[in-house]
C-alpha positions in Angstrom: 103.4 51.4 52.3 100.9 48.2 52.8 97.3 48.9 52.9 97.4 47.7 57.6 100.6 50.1 57.5 98.8 52.8 55.7 95.5 52.5 58.2 98.1 52.3 61.2 99.9 55.3 60.3 96.4 57.4 59.8 94.8 55.9 62.9 94.2 59.4 64.5 93.1 61.3 60.6 90.5 58.5 60.0 88.9 58.7 63.5 88.8 62.8 63.5 87.5 62.8 59.3 84.5 59.9 61.4 83.7 62.4 64.1 83.0 65.3 61.5 80.7 62.7 60.0 78.8 62.2 62.9 78.5 65.7 63.9 76.4 66.1 60.7 72.5 65.0 62.5 71.5 63.3 59.6 68.0 61.9 61.4 65.8 60.4 57.4 62.5 60.4 60.2 62.6 63.8 60.5 61.4 66.7 58.4 63.3 69.5 60.2 67.0 67.5 59.1 66.1 67.4 55.5 69.1 69.6 54.6 71.5 67.7 56.8 70.4 65.0 55.7 71.6 66.1 52.1 74.6 67.5 53.4 75.8 64.2 55.3 75.4 62.4 51.6 77.6 65.3 50.3 80.1 65.3 52.5 80.5 61.6 52.0 80.5 62.1 48.1 83.8 64.6 48.8 85.3 61.8 50.7 85.2 58.8 48.5 86.8 60.9 45.9 89.2 62.2 47.8 89.8 58.6 48.7 90.4 57.6 44.9 87.4 56.7 43.6 86.9 57.1 40.2 83.7 58.5 40.4 81.0 59.7 43.0 77.4 60.7 42.7 75.0 62.0 45.0 71.4 61.0 43.7 68.0 62.4 44.7 65.0 60.2 45.0 61.8 60.8 46.0 63.0 61.1 49.7 66.7 61.3 51.0 69.7 61.1 48.5 71.8 57.7 47.2 75.5 58.1 47.2 77.0 55.7 44.5 80.6 55.9 43.8 83.2 53.5 41.5 86.5 52.3 40.9 86.6 50.3 38.4 89.8 50.0 37.3 89.8 46.3 36.6 88.0 45.8 33.2 86.3 42.3 33.3 87.2 41.5 36.8 85.1 40.6 39.4 83.2 43.8 40.9 82.2 44.3 44.9 79.2 46.2 46.0 79.4 47.4 49.3 76.2 48.9 50.7 75.6 50.6 54.2 73.9 53.9 55.2 74.6 57.4 56.8 70.9 58.1 58.0 70.5 57.8 62.0 67.9 57.1 64.3 66.3 60.1 66.3 68.9 61.0 69.4 65.6 61.3 71.9 65.3 61.1 74.5 68.3 63.9 75.3 68.8 63.7 78.8 69.4 60.6 79.1 73.0 61.1 77.1 76.2 61.5 79.0 77.1 63.7 76.3 75.6 65.3 73.0 74.4 62.7 70.7 76.3 64.7 67.7 79.2 65.8 69.4 81.4 62.9 69.2 83.5 61.6 72.1 85.7 59.2 72.9 85.8 57.2 76.4 87.2 54.5 78.0 88.2 53.2 74.5 84.5 54.0 73.0 83.5 56.6 70.4 80.0 57.9 71.7 77.5 59.8 69.0 74.7 58.6 67.5 75.3 56.8 63.8 78.8 55.9 65.2 78.2 51.9 64.9 74.8 52.7 63.5 75.8 52.8 60.3 77.9 55.8 59.8 81.1 54.2 61.4 81.0 51.0 59.7 80.5 52.6 56.7 83.2 54.9 56.9 85.3 52.5 58.1 85.1 50.4 54.7 85.8 53.8 52.8 89.5 53.4 54.5 90.1 49.9 53.4 89.7 51.1 50.1 91.7 54.4 50.2 94.2 52.4 51.9 94.6 50.3 49.1 94.6 53.1 46.6 96.9 55.3 48.5 99.7 52.4 48.4 99.9 50.7 45.2 96.7 53.4 43.4 94.9 49.7 42.6 92.7 47.1 43.7 91.8 43.6 43.9 88.3 43.8 42.0 86.3 46.8 41.2 84.3 47.8 44.3 80.9 50.2 43.5 79.5 51.9 46.7 75.8 52.3 47.7 75.3 54.1 50.3 71.3 55.2 51.5 69.8 57.6 53.8 66.6 56.5 54.4 67.1 53.0 56.1 66.7 54.2 59.2 62.7 54.8 57.8 62.2 51.2 55.7 64.3 52.0 52.6 61.3 53.0 50.7 63.1 54.5 47.4 66.0 51.4 47.1 64.0 48.8 45.6 63.4 50.6 42.7 66.4 52.3 42.2 68.2 48.6 42.3 65.5 47.5 39.9 66.6 51.1 37.3 69.9 50.4 37.6 70.8 46.4 37.6 73.2 46.8 34.8 75.3 49.7 36.9 74.9 47.7 39.4 75.7 44.0 38.8 78.4 42.8 41.0 79.5 39.5 42.0 79.1 40.1 46.1 77.7 42.4 48.4 79.2 43.6 51.2 77.4 45.0 53.9 78.7 45.9 57.8 75.4 46.6 59.6 75.8 44.4 62.7 77.7 43.1 65.4 80.4 40.7 66.1 79.3 38.5 68.1 81.2 39.1 71.4 84.2 41.6 72.5 87.5 39.9 70.3 85.2 36.7 68.2 84.4 38.5 64.9 81.1 36.7 63.3 79.6 36.4 59.8 75.7 36.8 60.1 74.0 34.2 58.3 70.5 35.2 59.6 68.5 38.5 59.4 64.9 38.4 60.9 61.8 40.7 59.0 59.7 43.0 60.1 56.1 44.5 60.2 56.4 48.1 62.2 52.1 49.3 63.0 50.8 51.9 64.7 47.3 51.8 66.7 45.6 55.0 67.4 42.2 54.1 69.0 40.2 57.5 69.6 37.5 57.6 72.1 35.7 61.1 72.9 36.4 64.9 70.4 38.4 65.8 73.5 40.2 65.2 76.7 37.6 65.3 79.3 37.3 66.0 83.1 38.2 62.1 84.5 36.0 63.0 87.6 32.9 64.6 85.6 32.9 61.3 82.9 35.0 58.5 83.8 33.5 55.4 84.4 30.6 56.7 82.2 33.0 57.4 78.7 35.4 54.3 77.3 39.0 56.0 78.0 41.0 55.2 75.2 44.3 54.2 77.1 42.4 51.8 79.3 41.2 50.5 75.5 44.8 51.2 74.2 46.3 48.7 77.5 43.8 45.9 77.8 44.6 45.5 73.6 48.1 45.0 74.1 47.8 43.0 76.5 46.0 40.3 74.8 48.9 39.9 72.3 50.3 37.4 74.3 49.7 34.4 75.8 51.0 33.5 79.3 53.8 31.9 77.6 55.4 34.7 75.8 54.1 33.5 72.7 52.5 35.9 70.0 48.2 35.4 70.5 47.4 36.5 67.0 45.8 34.1 65.2 47.8 32.7 62.2 50.9 34.0 63.6 52.9 31.5 63.4 51.4 29.4 60.5 54.5 29.8 57.9 57.4 30.5 60.9 60.4 28.0 59.6 61.0 25.4 62.6 64.9 25.0 63.4 66.7 21.6 62.6 68.5 19.8 65.3 71.3 20.5 63.6 70.3 24.5 64.2 69.7 24.5 67.4 72.7 22.4 68.3 75.1 25.2 66.7 73.4 27.6 68.4 73.8 26.0 72.0 77.6 25.7 71.0 78.2 29.3 70.6 80.4 30.6 73.5 77.5 32.8 75.3 76.5 33.8 78.5 73.1 34.6 79.2 74.0 36.5 82.5 76.0 38.7 80.9 73.0 40.1 78.3 71.1 39.9 81.6 74.1 42.7 82.8 74.7 44.3 79.8 70.8 45.2 79.4 70.7 46.3 83.5 67.3 43.9 83.1 66.2 42.0 86.4 66.0 38.9 84.3 65.7 37.6 80.9 62.5 36.9 79.5 60.5 35.8 76.3 59.2 32.8 74.7 59.0 29.7 76.7 60.6 26.3 75.9 63.2 28.1 73.6 66.8 29.2 74.6 68.2 33.1 74.6 70.0 32.8 71.3 67.1 31.1 69.9 64.9 34.2 71.3 67.1 36.0 69.9 68.1 35.5 66.4 65.4 32.9 64.8 61.6 33.1 66.3 59.4 36.1 66.2 58.3 38.5 68.4 56.2 41.3 69.1 56.9 44.6 70.6 55.5 47.8 71.8 58.3 50.5 70.5 56.3 53.8 72.3 53.1 54.8 73.8 51.3 57.9 73.8 48.0 58.8 75.8 46.9 61.7 78.3 49.1 64.3 80.7 52.4 63.2 80.9 53.9 65.7 82.4 54.7 66.9 86.1 52.9 66.9 88.4 49.0 65.7 88.5 46.1 66.2 85.7 43.0 64.5 85.8 42.3 64.2 82.4 40.3 61.1 80.7 42.6 61.7 77.1 40.5 61.3 73.7 43.0 59.7 72.1 45.7 56.5 72.6 48.2 55.6 70.0 50.8 52.8 70.2 53.9 51.5 68.3 53.8 47.8 68.0 56.9 46.2 66.0 56.9 42.5 65.1 60.3 40.8 64.3 60.0 37.5 61.6 61.7 35.0 60.1 61.7 32.7 57.5 59.3 32.0 55.7 56.5 34.6 57.2 55.8 37.5 55.0 55.3 40.6 56.3 52.3 41.9 54.4 50.3 38.6 55.6 51.4 39.9 59.1 49.7 43.1 58.6 46.9 42.3 58.2 46.8 39.7 60.5 47.5 41.9 63.2 45.2 44.9 61.9 42.4 42.3 61.9 43.0 41.4 65.7 43.5 44.6 66.9 40.2 45.7 65.4 38.3 42.4 66.7 40.1 43.3 70.2 39.0 46.7 70.4 35.8 47.5 72.8 32.6 49.9 71.9 33.2 52.9 72.8 36.1 53.6 70.4 37.3 53.8 67.3 40.9 51.6 66.3 42.9 52.6 63.5 45.7 50.3 62.2 48.3 51.8 59.7 52.0 49.3 58.5 54.8 52.4 58.5 57.2 49.8 57.2 58.1 45.8 56.6 60.6 43.6 55.0 60.7 39.9 54.5 63.6 37.9 56.8 66.6 36.6 54.9 69.2 33.6 55.3 72.5 33.3 54.2 74.4 30.0 52.7 78.1 30.8 53.9 79.7 28.6 51.1 81.5 29.9 48.5 84.7 31.5 47.4 83.9 35.2 49.3 83.0 33.9 52.3 86.0 31.8 52.3 88.0 35.0 51.8 85.9 36.6 54.5 86.7 34.2 56.8 90.8 34.5 56.4 89.9 38.0 56.4 88.6 38.0 59.9 91.2 35.7 61.1 94.1 37.6 60.3 92.8 40.7 61.5 91.1 39.4 65.1 93.6 36.6 65.5 90.7 34.0 65.2 88.2 32.6 63.3 84.8 34.1 62.5 81.3 32.8 63.6 78.6 32.5 62.0 75.5 34.1 64.1 71.9 35.0 63.4 71.4 38.6 64.1 68.1 39.3 65.4 67.6 42.7 64.0 66.0 44.2 60.1 68.0 45.2 57.1 65.0 44.5 55.0 67.2 46.0 52.0 69.2 42.5 52.3 67.0 40.6 50.5 66.5 42.7 48.1 70.2 43.1 47.0 69.9 39.1 47.1 67.1 39.0 44.5 67.7 41.5 42.3 71.5 41.1 41.9 71.5 37.7 42.0 74.8 37.9 44.2 75.6 37.0 47.5 75.6 39.0 50.4 78.0 38.8 52.8 77.3 40.8 56.3 80.5 41.3 58.3 80.0 43.6 61.4 82.1 45.0 63.4 80.0 46.6 66.4 79.5 44.9 69.8 76.0 43.7 71.7 75.7 46.9 74.0 76.5 49.0 71.6 73.5 51.0 72.3 72.1 51.3 68.9 68.9 53.0 68.5 69.2 53.9 72.0 70.9 57.0 74.3 75.0 57.0 74.3 75.0 55.0 71.3 79.4 53.9 70.9 81.5 52.4 68.6 84.8 50.5 69.8 87.9 52.4 69.0 89.4 49.3 67.9 86.8 47.5 65.8 86.8 50.9 63.9 90.4 50.0 63.4 90.5 46.3 63.3 87.8 46.6 61.3 89.4 48.6 58.1 92.4 46.4 58.2 89.6 43.2 58.0 88.4 44.7 55.0 91.2 46.0 53.1 92.8 42.1 54.5 89.6 41.1 52.2 90.1 42.6 49.3 94.0 41.0 49.2 92.0 37.5 49.5 90.0 38.3 46.6 93.2 39.0 43.9 92.7 36.8 41.4 95.4 33.8 41.7 98.1 34.1 39.6 
């Protein structure tokens, strides 16, 4: 039985196993899910051994564990390292989910659950592709190492150290990652660029405790008002970030790069409809695709202050907080941006409040040169599975560890995603296309066939 035949024969079983994986609430950001996160790692390691890998370890770190599994049946042969993550984002707000976030449900060809596409479903299709080879021929064309972490959603704080401490063991000829999307339904993609990230928390303190807004309003500076004023000054009227020095190191798009983005089959109205937004916006002078993947941004991710319950409570809050992320592009250094942001926010703070700024996590932008045997093999495999050649695209999100893989291991990194635009990763009602899960496994199985040495 060929790998493709094996995958087709076991489609239902593979979905059932993935559903079991998705039921484990491995939320890395929440301490109450620490044991769940470890349980997800142990469950995955067991499945890796069942799939036929020679070894699978759950390795402790200073945070959540790493799953490291290996199949080394080609002595002296090339090695492919597959990276992914088993941790997931918090599911809140729970009342916006149509079905329970940790009870998978298939509707209209979509598998709904937290982690379905980011990244459990995409990790698991890689494992199924390897299993499909080993179940038939008991052999893979190349050696394969799986490195699946449990802290990607909190910035991978321990993975870089793990890479540096295990460089020889992890030495490989290519790194495969599926934690991105296709360009559109039916249009596979190889992602050749990721934005970096600087994620900040701003805390504004006023009086020592909440006050009656009638008794004290107008005489005591309101921290919520102060924070709103600060945030309002972080952009100018053309949608540009107004932090001095923010754009100093931004690598400008070349004419050829801008033309390549214009040539992609993209409809801006489709994006507006997918998001439900009344209109699209952003930095003036750039197309939507340029704004999404090739220009830096600043966005408020969360706000908290005062009374937010039902009805009215006339309170002057003692404090206010905002979480703010900045997506960065080559050659911006996230540490420089963190300092520029903190200095600017402190300058904007009015008299009457104190401001604290904390950097929560960050990472550098990444850009690939999609050339060489592994990119060629990936192109052929995707075309075989999806019936058309993949496009090259930039992803607006961030995977900070990608650059560390490239720099530490000295191997090309190939990003092949099987999500779709509008999949609600990080939001309520996250989903993954069931068809893409199956086709993705087929594409990865074919990729290994394409990597088979000649002769």
